[in-house]
PyMOL Python script that loads the backbone (N, CA, C, O; Angstrom):
from pymol import cmd

cmd.read_pdbstr("""\
ATOM      1  N   MET A   1      -5.074   2.872  31.313  1.00  0.00           N
ATOM      2  CA  MET A   1      -4.613   2.524  30.028  1.00  0.00           C
ATOM      3  C   MET A   1      -3.919   3.805  29.424  1.00  0.00           C
ATOM      4  O   MET A   1      -4.460   4.909  29.498  1.00  0.00           O
ATOM      5  N   SER A   2      -2.760   3.617  28.856  1.00  0.00           N
ATOM      6  CA  SER A   2      -2.031   4.754  28.265  1.00  0.00           C
ATOM      7  C   SER A   2      -2.563   5.108  26.865  1.00  0.00           C
ATOM      8  O   SER A   2      -3.117   4.257  26.169  1.00  0.00           O
ATOM      9  N   LYS A   3      -2.388   6.343  26.479  1.00  0.00           N
ATOM     10  CA  LYS A   3      -2.831   6.766  25.205  1.00  0.00           C
ATOM     11  C   LYS A   3      -1.861   6.299  24.167  1.00  0.00           C
ATOM     12  O   LYS A   3      -0.654   6.285  24.407  1.00  0.00           O
ATOM     13  N   LYS A   4      -2.375   5.902  22.975  1.00  0.00           N
ATOM     14  CA  LYS A   4      -1.558   5.434  21.912  1.00  0.00           C
ATOM     15  C   LYS A   4      -1.927   6.238  20.659  1.00  0.00           C
ATOM     16  O   LYS A   4      -3.089   6.569  20.422  1.00  0.00           O
ATOM     17  N   LEU A   5      -0.883   6.538  19.863  1.00  0.00           N
ATOM     18  CA  LEU A   5      -1.099   7.296  18.628  1.00  0.00           C
ATOM     19  C   LEU A   5      -1.213   6.248  17.518  1.00  0.00           C
ATOM     20  O   LEU A   5      -0.358   5.379  17.353  1.00  0.00           O
ATOM     21  N   TYR A   6      -2.332   6.377  16.754  1.00  0.00           N
ATOM     22  CA  TYR A   6      -2.579   5.417  15.624  1.00  0.00           C
ATOM     23  C   TYR A   6      -3.404   6.130  14.553  1.00  0.00           C
ATOM     24  O   TYR A   6      -3.980   7.195  14.777  1.00  0.00           O
ATOM     25  N   LEU A   7      -3.432   5.502  13.398  1.00  0.00           N
ATOM     26  CA  LEU A   7      -4.199   6.016  12.326  1.00  0.00           C
ATOM     27  C   LEU A   7      -5.676   5.857  12.629  1.00  0.00           C
ATOM     28  O   LEU A   7      -6.104   4.802  13.097  1.00  0.00           O
ATOM     29  N   ALA A   8      -6.446   6.876  12.371  1.00  0.00           N
ATOM     30  CA  ALA A   8      -7.891   6.816  12.636  1.00  0.00           C
ATOM     31  C   ALA A   8      -8.555   5.945  11.592  1.00  0.00           C
ATOM     32  O   ALA A   8      -8.238   5.984  10.403  1.00  0.00           O
ATOM     33  N   SER A   9      -9.502   5.146  12.099  1.00  0.00           N
ATOM     34  CA  SER A   9     -10.270   4.340  11.190  1.00  0.00           C
ATOM     35  C   SER A   9     -11.609   4.947  10.789  1.00  0.00           C
ATOM     36  O   SER A   9     -12.132   4.644   9.717  1.00  0.00           O
ATOM     37  N   ARG A  10     -12.162   5.799  11.640  1.00  0.00           N
ATOM     38  CA  ARG A  10     -13.454   6.390  11.393  1.00  0.00           C
ATOM     39  C   ARG A  10     -13.328   7.808  10.848  1.00  0.00           C
ATOM     40  O   ARG A  10     -14.101   8.177   9.964  1.00  0.00           O
ATOM     41  N   ASP A  11     -12.415   8.598  11.322  1.00  0.00           N
ATOM     42  CA  ASP A  11     -12.314   9.994  10.966  1.00  0.00           C
ATOM     43  C   ASP A  11     -11.093  10.188  10.074  1.00  0.00           C
ATOM     44  O   ASP A  11     -10.106  10.789  10.498  1.00  0.00           O
ATOM     45  N   LYS A  12     -11.153   9.686   8.849  1.00  0.00           N
ATOM     46  CA  LYS A  12     -10.063   9.865   7.937  1.00  0.00           C
ATOM     47  C   LYS A  12     -10.479  10.383   6.626  1.00  0.00           C
ATOM     48  O   LYS A  12     -11.561  10.062   6.134  1.00  0.00           O
ATOM     49  N   LYS A  13      -9.613  11.211   6.020  1.00  0.00           N
ATOM     50  CA  LYS A  13      -9.874  11.764   4.705  1.00  0.00           C
ATOM     51  C   LYS A  13      -8.906  11.114   3.696  1.00  0.00           C
ATOM     52  O   LYS A  13      -9.331  10.681   2.625  1.00  0.00           O
ATOM     53  N   VAL A  14      -7.609  11.047   4.037  1.00  0.00           N
ATOM     54  CA  VAL A  14      -6.623  10.500   3.094  1.00  0.00           C
ATOM     55  C   VAL A  14      -6.155   9.167   3.719  1.00  0.00           C
ATOM     56  O   VAL A  14      -6.486   8.104   3.195  1.00  0.00           O
ATOM     57  N   SER A  15      -5.424   9.207   4.783  1.00  0.00           N
ATOM     58  CA  SER A  15      -4.948   7.961   5.369  1.00  0.00           C
ATOM     59  C   SER A  15      -5.218   7.888   6.900  1.00  0.00           C
ATOM     60  O   SER A  15      -4.930   6.857   7.509  1.00  0.00           O
ATOM     61  N   GLY A  16      -5.735   8.903   7.503  1.00  0.00           N
ATOM     62  CA  GLY A  16      -6.148   8.897   8.898  1.00  0.00           C
ATOM     63  C   GLY A  16      -5.084   9.520   9.843  1.00  0.00           C
ATOM     64  O   GLY A  16      -5.252   9.452  11.061  1.00  0.00           O
ATOM     65  N   VAL A  17      -4.033  10.103   9.329  1.00  0.00           N
ATOM     66  CA  VAL A  17      -2.956  10.696  10.141  1.00  0.00           C
ATOM     67  C   VAL A  17      -3.546  11.792  11.039  1.00  0.00           C
ATOM     68  O   VAL A  17      -3.428  11.720  12.262  1.00  0.00           O
ATOM     69  N   CYS A  18      -4.176  12.794  10.440  1.00  0.00           N
ATOM     70  CA  CYS A  18      -4.712  13.912  11.159  1.00  0.00           C
ATOM     71  C   CYS A  18      -5.828  13.481  12.147  1.00  0.00           C
ATOM     72  O   CYS A  18      -5.941  14.017  13.250  1.00  0.00           O
ATOM     73  N   GLY A  19      -6.643  12.501  11.715  1.00  0.00           N
ATOM     74  CA  GLY A  19      -7.682  12.026  12.590  1.00  0.00           C
ATOM     75  C   GLY A  19      -7.079  11.317  13.768  1.00  0.00           C
ATOM     76  O   GLY A  19      -7.592  11.470  14.877  1.00  0.00           O
ATOM     77  N   GLY A  20      -6.041  10.564  13.608  1.00  0.00           N
ATOM     78  CA  GLY A  20      -5.376   9.880  14.708  1.00  0.00           C
ATOM     79  C   GLY A  20      -4.765  10.798  15.690  1.00  0.00           C
ATOM     80  O   GLY A  20      -4.865  10.584  16.898  1.00  0.00           O
ATOM     81  N   ILE A  21      -4.084  11.897  15.165  1.00  0.00           N
ATOM     82  CA  ILE A  21      -3.483  12.953  16.013  1.00  0.00           C
ATOM     83  C   ILE A  21      -4.552  13.692  16.783  1.00  0.00           C
ATOM     84  O   ILE A  21      -4.354  14.044  17.946  1.00  0.00           O
ATOM     85  N   ALA A  22      -5.706  13.936  16.130  1.00  0.00           N
ATOM     86  CA  ALA A  22      -6.829  14.593  16.817  1.00  0.00           C
ATOM     87  C   ALA A  22      -7.379  13.741  17.988  1.00  0.00           C
ATOM     88  O   ALA A  22      -7.641  14.244  19.081  1.00  0.00           O
ATOM     89  N   GLU A  23      -7.540  12.435  17.709  1.00  0.00           N
ATOM     90  CA  GLU A  23      -8.039  11.564  18.682  1.00  0.00           C
ATOM     91  C   GLU A  23      -7.059  11.446  19.875  1.00  0.00           C
ATOM     92  O   GLU A  23      -7.513  11.325  21.013  1.00  0.00           O
ATOM     93  N   TYR A  24      -5.762  11.476  19.651  1.00  0.00           N
ATOM     94  CA  TYR A  24      -4.738  11.385  20.681  1.00  0.00           C
ATOM     95  C   TYR A  24      -4.806  12.599  21.632  1.00  0.00           C
ATOM     96  O   TYR A  24      -4.715  12.478  22.854  1.00  0.00           O
ATOM     97  N   PHE A  25      -4.977  13.805  20.978  1.00  0.00           N
ATOM     98  CA  PHE A  25      -5.063  15.012  21.841  1.00  0.00           C
ATOM     99  C   PHE A  25      -6.525  15.438  22.160  1.00  0.00           C
ATOM    100  O   PHE A  25      -6.748  16.499  22.743  1.00  0.00           O
ATOM    101  N   SER A  26      -7.434  14.664  21.801  1.00  0.00           N
ATOM    102  CA  SER A  26      -8.863  14.905  22.145  1.00  0.00           C
ATOM    103  C   SER A  26      -9.383  16.242  21.653  1.00  0.00           C
ATOM    104  O   SER A  26     -10.071  16.951  22.387  1.00  0.00           O
ATOM    105  N   ILE A  27      -9.056  16.593  20.407  1.00  0.00           N
ATOM    106  CA  ILE A  27      -9.574  17.824  19.847  1.00  0.00           C
ATOM    107  C   ILE A  27     -10.138  17.469  18.468  1.00  0.00           C
ATOM    108  O   ILE A  27      -9.938  16.360  17.973  1.00  0.00           O
ATOM    109  N   ASP A  28     -10.823  18.393  17.874  1.00  0.00           N
ATOM    110  CA  ASP A  28     -11.424  18.221  16.564  1.00  0.00           C
ATOM    111  C   ASP A  28     -10.372  18.029  15.468  1.00  0.00           C
ATOM    112  O   ASP A  28      -9.367  18.737  15.406  1.00  0.00           O
ATOM    113  N   SER A  29     -10.651  17.022  14.590  1.00  0.00           N
ATOM    114  CA  SER A  29      -9.705  16.723  13.506  1.00  0.00           C
ATOM    115  C   SER A  29      -9.628  17.882  12.513  1.00  0.00           C
ATOM    116  O   SER A  29      -8.590  18.042  11.871  1.00  0.00           O
ATOM    117  N   THR A  30     -10.639  18.671  12.359  1.00  0.00           N
ATOM    118  CA  THR A  30     -10.624  19.782  11.446  1.00  0.00           C
ATOM    119  C   THR A  30      -9.515  20.789  11.824  1.00  0.00           C
ATOM    120  O   THR A  30      -8.832  21.324  10.951  1.00  0.00           O
ATOM    121  N   ILE A  31      -9.358  21.025  13.067  1.00  0.00           N
ATOM    122  CA  ILE A  31      -8.287  21.899  13.555  1.00  0.00           C
ATOM    123  C   ILE A  31      -6.940  21.396  13.172  1.00  0.00           C
ATOM    124  O   ILE A  31      -6.104  22.166  12.699  1.00  0.00           O
ATOM    125  N   ILE A  32      -6.699  20.121  13.361  1.00  0.00           N
ATOM    126  CA  ILE A  32      -5.388  19.494  13.033  1.00  0.00           C
ATOM    127  C   ILE A  32      -5.189  19.588  11.486  1.00  0.00           C
ATOM    128  O   ILE A  32      -4.088  19.922  11.048  1.00  0.00           O
ATOM    129  N   ARG A  33      -6.175  19.316  10.691  1.00  0.00           N
ATOM    130  CA  ARG A  33      -6.101  19.368   9.226  1.00  0.00           C
ATOM    131  C   ARG A  33      -5.743  20.812   8.791  1.00  0.00           C
ATOM    132  O   ARG A  33      -4.871  21.014   7.947  1.00  0.00           O
ATOM    133  N   LEU A  34      -6.423  21.790   9.375  1.00  0.00           N
ATOM    134  CA  LEU A  34      -6.165  23.188   9.002  1.00  0.00           C
ATOM    135  C   LEU A  34      -4.724  23.577   9.377  1.00  0.00           C
ATOM    136  O   LEU A  34      -4.007  24.191   8.586  1.00  0.00           O
ATOM    137  N   LEU A  35      -4.331  23.215  10.566  1.00  0.00           N
ATOM    138  CA  LEU A  35      -2.960  23.576  11.033  1.00  0.00           C
ATOM    139  C   LEU A  35      -1.928  22.890  10.132  1.00  0.00           C
ATOM    140  O   LEU A  35      -0.936  23.525   9.772  1.00  0.00           O
ATOM    141  N   TRP A  36      -2.121  21.612   9.750  1.00  0.00           N
ATOM    142  CA  TRP A  36      -1.210  20.921   8.867  1.00  0.00           C
ATOM    143  C   TRP A  36      -1.123  21.589   7.490  1.00  0.00           C
ATOM    144  O   TRP A  36      -0.018  21.731   6.966  1.00  0.00           O
ATOM    145  N   VAL A  37      -2.181  21.984   6.915  1.00  0.00           N
ATOM    146  CA  VAL A  37      -2.287  22.614   5.650  1.00  0.00           C
ATOM    147  C   VAL A  37      -1.597  24.019   5.732  1.00  0.00           C
ATOM    148  O   VAL A  37      -0.808  24.374   4.856  1.00  0.00           O
ATOM    149  N   LEU A  38      -1.891  24.759   6.734  1.00  0.00           N
ATOM    150  CA  LEU A  38      -1.321  26.081   6.855  1.00  0.00           C
ATOM    151  C   LEU A  38       0.178  26.009   7.091  1.00  0.00           C
ATOM    152  O   LEU A  38       0.909  26.800   6.495  1.00  0.00           O
ATOM    153  N   LEU A  39       0.692  25.079   7.952  1.00  0.00           N
ATOM    154  CA  LEU A  39       2.093  24.893   8.110  1.00  0.00           C
ATOM    155  C   LEU A  39       2.773  24.456   6.876  1.00  0.00           C
ATOM    156  O   LEU A  39       3.899  24.878   6.613  1.00  0.00           O
ATOM    157  N   THR A  40       2.128  23.604   6.080  1.00  0.00           N
ATOM    158  CA  THR A  40       2.754  23.069   4.843  1.00  0.00           C
ATOM    159  C   THR A  40       2.857  24.249   3.836  1.00  0.00           C
ATOM    160  O   THR A  40       3.873  24.405   3.159  1.00  0.00           O
ATOM    161  N   ILE A  41       1.790  25.070   3.753  1.00  0.00           N
ATOM    162  CA  ILE A  41       1.826  26.108   2.777  1.00  0.00           C
ATOM    163  C   ILE A  41       2.847  27.246   3.108  1.00  0.00           C
ATOM    164  O   ILE A  41       3.585  27.751   2.262  1.00  0.00           O
ATOM    165  N   PHE A  42       2.809  27.596   4.431  1.00  0.00           N
ATOM    166  CA  PHE A  42       3.538  28.820   4.867  1.00  0.00           C
ATOM    167  C   PHE A  42       4.969  28.566   5.369  1.00  0.00           C
ATOM    168  O   PHE A  42       5.792  29.482   5.389  1.00  0.00           O
ATOM    169  N   SER A  43       5.264  27.318   5.773  1.00  0.00           N
ATOM    170  CA  SER A  43       6.634  27.168   6.339  1.00  0.00           C
ATOM    171  C   SER A  43       7.326  25.858   5.911  1.00  0.00           C
ATOM    172  O   SER A  43       8.488  25.866   5.503  1.00  0.00           O
ATOM    173  N   LEU A  44       6.612  24.763   6.007  1.00  0.00           N
ATOM    174  CA  LEU A  44       7.266  23.545   5.720  1.00  0.00           C
ATOM    175  C   LEU A  44       7.455  23.160   4.198  1.00  0.00           C
ATOM    176  O   LEU A  44       8.432  22.522   3.807  1.00  0.00           O
ATOM    177  N   GLY A  45       6.486  23.580   3.412  1.00  0.00           N
ATOM    178  CA  GLY A  45       6.528  23.258   2.024  1.00  0.00           C
ATOM    179  C   GLY A  45       6.472  21.805   1.725  1.00  0.00           C
ATOM    180  O   GLY A  45       5.587  21.110   2.225  1.00  0.00           O
ATOM    181  N   ILE A  46       7.402  21.296   0.907  1.00  0.00           N
ATOM    182  CA  ILE A  46       7.383  19.879   0.578  1.00  0.00           C
ATOM    183  C   ILE A  46       7.676  19.031   1.758  1.00  0.00           C
ATOM    184  O   ILE A  46       7.295  17.862   1.790  1.00  0.00           O
ATOM    185  N   GLY A  47       8.360  19.591   2.760  1.00  0.00           N
ATOM    186  CA  GLY A  47       8.617  18.831   4.049  1.00  0.00           C
ATOM    187  C   GLY A  47       7.356  18.443   4.739  1.00  0.00           C
ATOM    188  O   GLY A  47       7.284  17.381   5.356  1.00  0.00           O
ATOM    189  N   GLY A  48       6.348  19.286   4.649  1.00  0.00           N
ATOM    190  CA  GLY A  48       5.023  18.932   5.315  1.00  0.00           C
ATOM    191  C   GLY A  48       4.375  17.765   4.655  1.00  0.00           C
ATOM    192  O   GLY A  48       3.775  16.916   5.313  1.00  0.00           O
ATOM    193  N   ILE A  49       4.493  17.717   3.325  1.00  0.00           N
ATOM    194  CA  ILE A  49       3.898  16.601   2.611  1.00  0.00           C
ATOM    195  C   ILE A  49       4.715  15.347   2.867  1.00  0.00           C
ATOM    196  O   ILE A  49       4.150  14.266   3.030  1.00  0.00           O
ATOM    197  N   LEU A  50       6.000  15.469   2.904  1.00  0.00           N
ATOM    198  CA  LEU A  50       6.877  14.325   3.209  1.00  0.00           C
ATOM    199  C   LEU A  50       6.637  13.826   4.630  1.00  0.00           C
ATOM    200  O   LEU A  50       6.623  12.615   4.850  1.00  0.00           O
ATOM    201  N   ALA A  51       6.445  14.731   5.613  1.00  0.00           N
ATOM    202  CA  ALA A  51       6.173  14.354   6.951  1.00  0.00           C
ATOM    203  C   ALA A  51       4.824  13.586   7.029  1.00  0.00           C
ATOM    204  O   ALA A  51       4.719  12.611   7.774  1.00  0.00           O
ATOM    205  N   TYR A  52       3.844  14.001   6.302  1.00  0.00           N
ATOM    206  CA  TYR A  52       2.550  13.317   6.281  1.00  0.00           C
ATOM    207  C   TYR A  52       2.696  11.894   5.736  1.00  0.00           C
ATOM    208  O   TYR A  52       2.134  10.945   6.285  1.00  0.00           O
ATOM    209  N   VAL A  53       3.450  11.765   4.661  1.00  0.00           N
ATOM    210  CA  VAL A  53       3.655  10.417   4.062  1.00  0.00           C
ATOM    211  C   VAL A  53       4.450   9.520   5.020  1.00  0.00           C
ATOM    212  O   VAL A  53       4.166   8.326   5.115  1.00  0.00           O
ATOM    213  N   ILE A  54       5.408  10.056   5.706  1.00  0.00           N
ATOM    214  CA  ILE A  54       6.175   9.231   6.623  1.00  0.00           C
ATOM    215  C   ILE A  54       5.264   8.875   7.815  1.00  0.00           C
ATOM    216  O   ILE A  54       5.281   7.726   8.256  1.00  0.00           O
ATOM    217  N   ALA A  55       4.495   9.791   8.335  1.00  0.00           N
ATOM    218  CA  ALA A  55       3.590   9.472   9.424  1.00  0.00           C
ATOM    219  C   ALA A  55       2.592   8.392   9.039  1.00  0.00           C
ATOM    220  O   ALA A  55       2.272   7.501   9.826  1.00  0.00           O
ATOM    221  N   ALA A  56       2.097   8.502   7.771  1.00  0.00           N
ATOM    222  CA  ALA A  56       1.119   7.474   7.299  1.00  0.00           C
ATOM    223  C   ALA A  56       1.795   6.069   7.277  1.00  0.00           C
ATOM    224  O   ALA A  56       1.196   5.049   7.618  1.00  0.00           O
ATOM    225  N   ALA A  57       3.088   6.093   6.849  1.00  0.00           N
ATOM    226  CA  ALA A  57       3.796   4.804   6.807  1.00  0.00           C
ATOM    227  C   ALA A  57       4.180   4.213   8.199  1.00  0.00           C
ATOM    228  O   ALA A  57       4.193   2.998   8.398  1.00  0.00           O
ATOM    229  N   VAL A  58       4.478   5.099   9.110  1.00  0.00           N
ATOM    230  CA  VAL A  58       5.007   4.677  10.428  1.00  0.00           C
ATOM    231  C   VAL A  58       3.888   4.346  11.406  1.00  0.00           C
ATOM    232  O   VAL A  58       3.975   3.347  12.119  1.00  0.00           O
ATOM    233  N   MET A  59       2.870   5.138  11.454  1.00  0.00           N
ATOM    234  CA  MET A  59       1.781   4.964  12.415  1.00  0.00           C
ATOM    235  C   MET A  59       1.036   3.690  12.190  1.00  0.00           C
ATOM    236  O   MET A  59       0.676   3.374  11.056  1.00  0.00           O
ATOM    237  N   PRO A  60       0.785   2.926  13.270  1.00  0.00           N
ATOM    238  CA  PRO A  60       0.005   1.707  13.136  1.00  0.00           C
ATOM    239  C   PRO A  60      -1.440   2.004  12.929  1.00  0.00           C
ATOM    240  O   PRO A  60      -1.895   3.083  13.307  1.00  0.00           O
ATOM    241  N   SER A  61      -2.204   1.090  12.337  1.00  0.00           N
ATOM    242  CA  SER A  61      -3.626   1.338  12.165  1.00  0.00           C
ATOM    243  C   SER A  61      -4.329   1.051  13.561  1.00  0.00           C
ATOM    244  O   SER A  61      -3.730   0.442  14.447  1.00  0.00           O
ATOM    245  N   SER A  62      -5.524   1.481  13.703  1.00  0.00           N
ATOM    246  CA  SER A  62      -6.278   1.406  14.909  1.00  0.00           C
ATOM    247  C   SER A  62      -6.680  -0.086  15.140  1.00  0.00           C
ATOM    248  O   SER A  62      -6.966  -0.480  16.270  1.00  0.00           O
ATOM    249  N   SER A  63      -6.698  -0.886  14.079  1.00  0.00           N
ATOM    250  CA  SER A  63      -7.063  -2.280  14.265  1.00  0.00           C
ATOM    251  C   SER A  63      -5.947  -3.095  14.904  1.00  0.00           C
ATOM    252  O   SER A  63      -6.161  -4.225  15.343  1.00  0.00           O
ATOM    253  N   ALA A  64      -4.737  -2.502  14.952  1.00  0.00           N
ATOM    254  CA  ALA A  64      -3.590  -3.165  15.594  1.00  0.00           C
ATOM    255  C   ALA A  64      -3.750  -3.179  17.090  1.00  0.00           C
ATOM    256  O   ALA A  64      -3.077  -3.969  17.751  1.00  0.00           O
ATOM    257  N   TYR A  65      -4.607  -2.346  17.671  1.00  0.00           N
ATOM    258  CA  TYR A  65      -4.782  -2.313  19.087  1.00  0.00           C
ATOM    259  C   TYR A  65      -6.037  -3.066  19.440  1.00  0.00           C
ATOM    260  O   TYR A  65      -6.386  -3.167  20.616  1.00  0.00           O
TER     261      TYR A  65
END
""", "prot")
cmd.dss("prot")
cmd.show_as("cartoon", "prot")
cmd.util.cbc("prot")
cmd.orient("prot")
């Protein structure tokens, strides 16, 4: 079975984007959250927030599988 990227249903804080990415790569979701926050603060700025909103809108929920 191939891996699929989806919003996390169990490990979510806001919408499940970081939890879904962490499940896809089989790593701890805290690492993904920290990387996302650090990238948003130090390089992406408002683009990081916009990317999160777009990812939350585009990624299917885990119940879709």
